[in-house]
C-alpha positions in Angstrom: 5.0 -20.1 -104.4 4.2 -18.8 -100.9 0.7 -19.2 -99.5 -1.4 -16.1 -99.0 -1.3 -14.5 -95.6 -4.4 -15.4 -93.5 -6.6 -12.8 -92.0 -6.1 -14.6 -88.7 -2.2 -14.6 -89.0 -0.6 -14.0 -85.6 1.7 -10.9 -85.8 3.3 -11.5 -82.4 2.0 -8.2 -81.2 -0.7 -7.9 -78.6 -2.8 -4.7 -78.0 -3.4 -4.1 -74.3 -6.3 -1.7 -74.9 -8.8 -3.6 -72.8 -6.4 -3.7 -69.8 -5.5 0.0 -70.1 -9.1 1.1 -70.4 -10.1 -1.0 -67.3 -7.2 0.5 -65.3 -8.4 4.0 -66.2 -12.1 3.3 -65.7 -12.7 4.3 -69.3 -15.0 2.7 -71.9 -14.3 2.1 -75.5 -17.1 4.6 -76.3 -15.4 7.3 -74.3 -12.0 6.6 -75.9 -13.7 6.7 -79.3 -15.1 10.1 -78.6 -11.8 11.5 -77.3 -9.6 10.2 -80.1 -12.1 10.5 -83.0 -11.8 6.9 -84.1 -14.8 4.7 -84.6 -15.7 2.1 -82.0 -15.5 -0.5 -84.7 -11.9 0.4 -85.5 -10.9 0.5 -81.9 -12.6 -2.9 -81.4 -10.5 -4.3 -84.3 -7.4 -3.0 -82.6 -8.5 -4.2 -79.1 -9.1 -7.7 -80.4 -5.7 -8.0 -82.1 -7.2 -8.0 -85.6 -5.6 -4.8 -86.8 -3.2 -5.1 -89.7 -1.9 -1.5 -89.4 -2.3 1.6 -87.3 -1.6 5.2 -88.2 1.0 7.0 -86.1 -1.5 9.8 -85.5 -4.1 7.3 -84.2 -1.5 5.6 -82.0 -0.4 9.0 -80.6 -4.0 10.0 -79.9 -4.8 6.8 -78.1 -1.6 7.0 -76.0 -2.4 10.7 -75.2 -5.9 9.8 -74.1 -4.8 6.9 -72.0 -1.7 8.7 -70.7 0.6 5.8 -71.7 3.6 5.0 -73.8 3.3 3.0 -77.0 5.1 0.1 -75.3 2.4 -0.1 -72.7 -0.3 -0.3 -75.4 1.4 -2.7 -77.9 3.5 -5.5 -76.6 5.4 -8.4 -78.2 4.0 -11.8 -77.4 7.0 -13.8 -78.5 5.1 -15.4 -81.3 5.6 -14.3 -84.9 
């Protein structure tokens, strides 16, 4: 029997949302307004606690930040 996955399980993927927002002089509130995603949900993503993300949300964030998916989500080497 395998142990249940922990909510704090490290996926080995880091979201660089904080860095990208800072580079663009944009706040989480502004991004939330542009992409139509709640600040709470963006905060979950920003703090690497997201378990999943819709492609449409990912696309909207990348469009708003003028970045590629690989600039937003990076592998940390841990899995």
